[in-house]
N, C-alpha and C positions, 0 to 999 in steps of 0.2 A: 432530318430523319436519322434515328438511331439504328445503327447496324449491329445486329446481334452477332456474337461470336459463334462460329460453327461448333457444334457439340462434338466432343471426342467420342469415337466409337466405344461402346461399352464392351469390356473384355468378356469372353465366354467363361473365364475362370475368375471368380471373385476372390480377392485377397482376404481369405478368412484368417482371422487372428488366432494364433495358437501358441502355446508355450511361451507366454510373455515373460516368464521368469527364468527360463532355462539358461540364458546367456547373461543373466544379471541385469538385463534391461529389456524394455519393451521392444519388440521386433515384429516384422511381418514375415510370414513364411516364404513369401515370394521374393524376398531379398536375402538369399542364402549367404551373401558375404558377411552379414551381421551375425550369423549363427556359428558358434564354435563347432557344432556337429558337422557342418558342411564346408568348413574353411578350406579343406584340402580338396579342391575340385580338380578335374583333369586339366584345367587351364592355369592352374596355380604355378608358382615358381618351382614346385617340386619337379625333379627331373623324371622323364618318362622311364628311364632305365631303373629307377628305384621304386617304381609304382607297381605294386602287386595287385592281383585280383583280390576280392574281398576276403577270401579265406587263406590266401597263401602266406601271409605274414605269420599267423599263429602256428600253422602246421609245417612251416619250413619248406613248402613246395616251390617249384620253379616260378619265377616271376612271369605272369601271364599278361602281356601288354596288348595282345590282339583285341581283347574285348574293350578295353578302355580306349584304344586307338579308334576302333570302329564307332563307339558311342561318341567319342570326341569329335570325329569327323561329321557325324550325323547332327550334333548339336551346335557345331561351330557356325555362328551367324555369317551370312554372306555379306561381302562388302557392298555398300550402296553404290549404285551407278552414279549418283549425283556427287559422290565424294571424290571422284577422279579429278586429278589436277588438269588444268588446261594443257600442260605440256605432254599429257598422255596421248594427245592426238598426233604427235610427231612420229615420223617413220621409225626413229630409233626405239621409241617406246613400244611401237607395234611389233617390231621385230623381236624385242625382248619378251613380249607377251606371247609371241608365237612359239617361243621355246618352252613355255609353260602353259599349256592349254587350260589347266585348271584355274590359274589366276585370271585368264581371260574370261572364263565362265563366271567367276565370282564378280568381276567388274560389271558384267552385263546382267547380273541377277537383280531382280526387283528388291527393294528394301523390305525389311520385316514389318509386318503389321503389328499394331499393339497387342493383339491376341497372340500372335506367333511369338512375340517377345516374352510375354508372360509364360507361355508354354515352355519356351527355352529356359527361362529362369527356374521354373518348377522342376524341369527334368535335371538340370544341374544340381538343384537341391537334393533330388533323389540320388543322383550319382555320388554326391558328397556323403550322404548318409550311408550308402552301401560301402564306401571306402572305410568308414569308421565302424561299420556294423559288427564286425568280429570282436572289436574291443568293447562295444557298448552292450552287446547281447548278454543278458544275465547279470549285468552290473547293477548293483543296488546302491543307490545314493539318495540324497534328499530331493531328487527330482523324478522319482519313479512312482508309478501306481501299479499295483499288482492286480492282474486280471485272472480270475478263476473261471475256466470254461465250464459251462453247464449244458445239459442236454435240453433240447426243445421238448415241449409237451406233445407236440405232433410232429411227425416226420416232415422234413424239408423236401419240397418237390424238386427243387433245383432250378425251376424256371424263374426267369427274371420278372418280378412283379414291380408295379409302379410305386406301391406304398409298402412300408414295413412297420409293423407295430412290435416294439421290443421292450422288454422289461428287464431291469437289473436291480441288484441289491448292493448297497454300499455299506461296507463295514469299516468303522473308524475307531481308533483308540480314543477313549474319553467321550465318545458321542454315541447316541442311539443309532443303531443300524436302521437304514432307510431304504425302502423300495421306490424306485422311480420307473415311470413308463413314458416312452417317447414314440411318436409316430413320425416317420421320415418319408419324404418324397425322394425315392431312390434316383429317379431320373434327374432331379435337380441336384441331388447330392453328388452323383457321379460326374456331373458337369464341372465340379470343382477340382477334379483330378484329370490330368491328361492320360493318353493311352500309355500302357506299360512299355517300359524299355526292354530290349532283349536281355535275357538273363545270362549272367556269366556262368561258366562251367569250370571250376577250379580243378586242375590235375591233382590226383591223390587226395581228394576231399575226404576228410575224416568226419563223417556225420555224427558218430557217437561223441566225439570230443566236443563238437559244437553244441549239441543238445545237452551235454552234461553241464554246460555253463549255466543253464537255466534251473538246475536242481539245487534248491536252497531252502532252508527253513527260516530264513530271516523275515519272511513275509507274514509270519504268524501274528494274527490280530485277535484279541480276546474282547469282543464286545461285551459290555457290562449288562446290556439289556437285549431282549429279543428284537427281531425285526418289527419295525413299527407298522409297515404296510407291505403286503406281498400280493400284488394283483394276480387274479386268476385269468390269464389271457393266454392266447396261443403261444406268444413269444416268451412267456414267463419261464424261469428256470424250473426244471423238474427236480423235486426233492429226492427222487430215487434214481435219477440218471446222471449223477454228478461224475465228472471225469475222475479218473484214477491218477491224475497228475497234480502237482503243486501249481499254484498260480505262477504266472510268468511276469517278471518285472518289465514294464513297458514305459518308454519315454514318449512324451507327446509328439515330438517332431516325426517319429517313425509312424505313429498312428495317423498323423495328418497327411503324410506322404502317400499312404497306401490304403488306409481303412477309415474312410470318412465317418461312418457310423460310430465307431469306437472313439474317434477324435472328438466328435460332438459331445459324447458323454464325458470324456476326460476334461473337456473345456467347461463343463458345467460348474457353477459356483458351489454345488453340493459336494464336489469331489476335491479332495485335498491330497497333496503328495503323501505317500505312505498308506493310503487307503487301499482296501481290497474290494474288488468289484466282482460279483457273481454275474457273469455275462452269458446268456444263452447263445448257442451256435449249432449248426448242423452236425459237426463232427468234433465234439470236445476232446476226444482222445488224441487228436493230432493238432491241438492248439499250440503245443510247443514247436512243432514243425512249421506251423503257420507263422508264428512270431519269428522263428529263425529265418524264414524266407523273407519276411518283411524287412528284417535287419540286414540281410546279406544279399538277397536276390539270387541265391544259389539255385541253379536250375534243377539239380537232383532232388531238391526238397519239394518241388512243385508237383505234387500228386493230385489226382482228381478230388480227393477229400479236402486237401488244402485249398484248391481252387474254389470249392463250394463255400468254405469258410470265408474266403476273401470276398467273394461275390455277395454273400449274405451281409457282410459288414460294409457294403457299399463300394468295394474296390473293383478294380478291373484286372483281368488276367488274359 
């Protein structure tokens, strides 16, 4: 009689592939150690004393280690009880553990489940991105896509719907502009990202200096032909309600970490690096602030309008 192997429990967060070329080779987003963007995690060899909150390095503010220490403690996996050595049962070891109750609690904690391990890896992936976010925000290289915010044809109610029909227009150099339409199951899409981490609050945060990094004219794309198809649906961009801001350069890992709808569009075969995407959203005028929060996690950027943009694009706040 053939004994079948027990099936492994399916994780709640599927490892969606994204940004396969950002690090020069294929990688999964749930393996942050392979990605340059998140190589400097809170558990890396970098000393705690030299670790600043996401905005402190650029602005020269005091090093804020409280946030990283709190997040690090929250994400640190507990030691499995079955990894304890047989000698741990001795009185000497017990007396040593009694001096440090926290170690005792870790030894008695249950092991991490596969789902919890994936969540842990994803959250470390996010923390690593926030550590680099100040340097990456507004940076234009050969791995960026420019997202132009557009107004919705109908006001956004703000309520969480199960399905979202969204249209976008892709502008490329040397190619015909193209309109795409996608329908998303938001419940399923939001299941691919864990709950949000606590946001850091940097002392003496310079909001204007950060947002100024996104102001650039290198995004200019001159399509040689008009848009091939522009669907007339609720989520289509409004020709008269365009944002008064420039597009923001977006890197795929940041979209994958916080905005699943945008990440799905960026991962499409129709989108290439350097393209400009007209993307509808509830509050296009605060798209720069929305992107800045995605890159840095800075709490002062998280206004009600920014929250609605994040929810509309499949994120959690």
